[in-house]
C-alpha positions in Angstrom: -9.4 -35.4 -7.7 -10.1 -33.0 -10.6 -9.4 -29.3 -10.0 -12.3 -26.9 -9.6 -12.9 -24.6 -12.5 -12.1 -20.9 -11.8 -14.4 -18.2 -13.2 -14.0 -14.4 -12.8 -17.8 -13.5 -12.8 -19.9 -14.5 -9.7 -21.8 -17.7 -10.4 -24.8 -19.4 -8.7 -25.2 -23.1 -8.2 -28.5 -24.9 -8.0 -27.0 -28.4 -7.3 -25.0 -29.8 -4.4 -21.8 -28.1 -5.7 -21.0 -24.8 -4.0 -18.9 -21.8 -5.2 -16.4 -21.2 -2.5 -16.1 -17.5 -3.2 -17.7 -14.8 -5.2 -16.3 -11.5 -4.0 -14.1 -8.5 -5.0 -10.6 -7.2 -4.2 -10.2 -3.5 -3.5 -7.6 -0.7 -3.4 -7.7 0.8 0.1 -7.3 4.5 -0.8 -6.9 5.7 2.8 -5.2 2.7 4.4 -7.9 2.2 7.0 -9.4 -1.1 5.8 -12.8 -1.6 4.1 -14.5 1.7 3.6 -16.8 3.3 1.0 -14.0 5.1 -0.7 -12.2 1.9 -1.8 -12.0 1.2 -5.5 -11.9 -2.2 -7.4 -8.5 -3.7 -8.0 -8.0 -5.9 -11.0 -5.2 -8.5 -11.7 -4.8 -9.7 -8.1 -4.1 -13.4 -7.7 -6.5 -15.3 -5.5 -5.7 -18.8 -4.3 -8.1 -21.6 -3.3 -7.0 -24.3 -0.8 -8.9 -27.5 0.1 -9.2 -29.4 3.4 -6.3 -27.6 5.1 -3.8 -28.1 2.2 -0.9 -25.8 1.7 -0.9 -26.0 -2.1 -3.6 -24.2 -4.0 -6.0 -26.4 -5.8 -7.1 -23.5 -8.0 -5.9 -20.0 -8.7 -7.6 -17.0 -10.5 -7.1 -13.3 -10.9 -9.6 -10.5 -10.1 -11.5 -8.9 -13.0 -11.8 -5.2 -13.9 -14.5 -4.8 -11.3 -12.3 -6.5 -8.6 -14.5 -9.6 -8.6 -13.4 -13.3 -8.5 -15.1 -16.6 -7.9 -14.4 -20.3 -7.8 -17.3 -22.4 -9.2 -18.5 -26.0 -9.1 -16.9 -27.0 -5.8 -18.0 -30.2 -4.1 -18.2 -31.1 -0.4 -15.2 -30.1 1.8 -13.6 -27.2 3.6 -12.0 -24.5 1.5 -9.9 -21.5 2.3 -9.3 -18.4 0.1 -6.2 -16.1 0.3 -4.8 -13.4 -1.9 -1.3 -13.0 -3.1 -0.6 -9.4 -2.0 0.5 -7.3 -5.0 4.1 -6.1 -5.0 4.5 -2.7 -3.4 1.2 -3.0 -1.4 0.2 -3.6 2.2 -2.8 -5.8 2.9 -5.4 -4.0 5.0 -8.4 -6.2 4.7 -9.0 -10.0 4.6 -5.5 -10.5 6.0 -6.3 -13.9 7.6 -8.0 -15.2 4.4 -11.4 -16.9 4.6 -12.4 -20.5 5.5 -15.6 -21.9 4.0 -17.3 -25.2 4.9 -19.3 -26.1 1.9 -23.0 -26.5 2.4 -25.1 -27.9 -0.4 -26.7 -25.2 -2.6 -25.4 -22.3 -0.5 -22.9 -19.9 -2.1 -20.3 -18.1 0.0 -19.9 -14.4 -0.8 -18.3 -11.4 0.8 -14.8 -12.9 1.0 -13.2 -9.6 0.2 -9.6 -8.3 0.2 -8.2 -4.8 0.6 -4.8 -3.6 -0.4 -3.0 -0.2 0.2 -0.6 0.7 -2.6 2.5 2.0 -0.8 3.9 5.4 -1.6 7.3 7.1 -1.3 8.1 10.5 0.1 10.8 12.5 -1.7 12.2 16.0 -1.9 15.3 18.1 -2.6 17.6 19.9 -0.1 18.9 23.3 -1.2 21.6 25.7 -0.1 20.0 29.2 0.1 22.7 31.4 -1.4 21.1 34.7 -0.7 19.2 33.9 2.5 15.8 34.7 1.0 14.3 31.2 1.2 13.4 29.3 -2.0 14.6 31.1 -5.1 16.0 30.3 -8.5 19.6 30.9 -7.3 19.6 28.1 -4.7 21.9 25.2 -5.3 21.4 21.6 -4.2 23.0 20.5 -1.0 24.0 16.8 -0.3 24.9 15.1 2.9 22.1 16.6 5.0 20.2 14.3 7.4 16.4 14.0 6.8 14.3 12.5 9.5 11.0 10.6 8.9 8.5 10.3 11.7 5.6 7.9 11.7 2.3 8.4 13.5 4.0 10.8 15.9 6.6 8.2 16.9 10.4 8.3 17.0 12.1 9.4 13.8 14.2 7.4 11.3 17.3 9.3 10.1 18.1 9.1 6.4 21.3 10.7 5.3 21.5 11.2 1.5 24.9 12.3 0.1 23.2 12.8 -3.3 20.0 14.4 -4.4 17.1 14.2 -4.9 16.3 12.7 -1.5 14.0 9.6 -1.7 12.6 7.8 1.3 12.5 4.1 0.3 8.9 2.8 -0.4 9.4 0.0 2.1 9.5 2.6 4.9 6.4 4.4 3.8 3.5 2.1 4.6 0.1 2.9 6.0 -0.1 5.9 8.4 0.6 9.6 8.9 4.2 10.8 8.3 6.2 13.9 9.0 9.5 14.9 7.5 12.1 17.3 9.0 15.7 18.0 8.4 18.6 18.2 10.9 19.9 21.7 10.2 23.6 21.5 9.3 26.0 23.0 11.9 26.8 26.6 11.2 23.6 27.1 9.1 20.2 28.7 9.5 17.1 27.0 8.1 15.3 29.4 5.7 12.7 27.1 4.0 10.6 24.1 5.1 11.1 25.2 8.8 8.0 23.5 10.1 8.7 20.3 8.2 6.0 18.5 6.2 3.1 16.3 7.4 1.5 13.8 5.1 -1.6 11.7 5.7 -0.9 8.9 3.3 -3.2 7.9 0.5 -2.7 5.1 -2.0 -1.8 5.6 -5.6 -1.1 9.3 -5.4 1.9 11.6 -5.9 2.9 13.3 -2.6 3.6 17.0 -2.7 7.2 18.1 -3.3 9.2 18.3 -0.1 12.0 20.8 -0.1 14.1 22.7 2.4 16.8 25.4 2.3 19.5 26.5 4.7 21.8 29.5 4.6 25.3 29.3 5.7 26.0 31.6 8.6 29.1 33.8 8.1 31.4 34.2 11.1 
């Protein structure tokens, strides 16, 4: 069997051979699946499988407008899946798409959505003068920082060195809040309410900082 030819632009067939897919891939800006604020995502690998096979019979990548297509396909059952880009979470088209070829009928709307994961970072300071954030503060290592997801239980992350960075693998789609565990014998003087972030793809989160002042006996 000869492999089907893959084309990036959408194509239309007037014979008995049917494009299996002509659809775009998107960046899911807000992590909530297909919505009007999604933007095209180029360079994503799309795989075509035939008759239940586990090895792709054709592969293409999405164009600048996020589109892809496989053209000149004959009778059979086809499935389309994307290779999720590194550092992303798939939020649309997760199960892929299965197409039973019908003569002269193109299959469109086989779309994919991906959320580009972010990281949450900040710096912990020692408030020398007890006046909250100021230029005389010094960095303070070894303080436990807690990450909460969608209002659920926290994940403790102790960082002996600064700046503090929450690994990207732990910051997927959702709403997050960050709080510190105030060191014993200290009073928190900055970042007291913690920080809440509604995650958006491909953006730089605000700086997250906190200070504590050592309490004298």
